[in-house]
C-alpha positions, -999 to +999 in steps of 0.1 A: +618-613+000+626-635+030+614-608+053+580-606+035+576-644+037+584-643+074+559-615+080+532-633+061+538-665+079+538-647+112+505-630+104+490-663+092+501-680+124+487-653+146+454-653+127+450-690+128+458-693+165+434-665+174+406-682+153+413-716+168+415-703+204+382-685+200+365-717+189+377-737+219+353-738+249+364-721+281+376-747+305+390-725+333+356-715+347+340-736+374+307-753+367+277-731+375+264-754+403+295-748+424+291-723+452+319-697+456+342-700+485+330-666+499+295-680+502+307-712+519+327-692+544+296-673+556+276-705+559+266-713+595+279-747+606+253-767+626+271-800+631+307-808+639+331-836+647+351-840+679+388-832+674+396-860+699+378-890+686+359-879+655+324-885+669+296-863+656+286-834+679+262-805+679+276-770+676+270-763+713+289-794+724+318-785+700+320-750+714+320-763+750+348-788+741+369-761+724+366-739+755+376-768+777+406-776+756+417-740+754+414-737+792+436-767+797+462-754+772+464-721+791+474-738+823+512-734+822+532-756+845+560-743+867+594-754+857+616-764+887+646-740+893+671-768+887+658-774+852+660-737+845+696-736+856+705-766+834+689-750+804+707-717+810+740-735+813+734-754+781+726-722+763+758-706+776+777-737+765+762-735+731+773-699+727+808-706+739+812-735+715+803-713+685+830-688+697+856-714+708+849-747+689+879-765+703+863-767+738+848-800+749 
């Protein structure tokens, strides 16, 4: 008897929830006027802003500035030998301190 009531209440709950959910509007979909991200990614950008000061620039000026910044970033400075030696000694010291923690 209890099992039948449980089954009936379960069926009623499932039916009512399915009926109610079918009446509710779908809110997960974006509005139709929104453009998909795939379309926006293929859009050609004609204006840009400077990464340095935020000033508006044309696409050609932006490309030129990006090339200039990349060229400056590629120029690697030479580290003096004394600094290399100090860094190497500090790394050796760090390894030794993990093995022998009682050393100063």
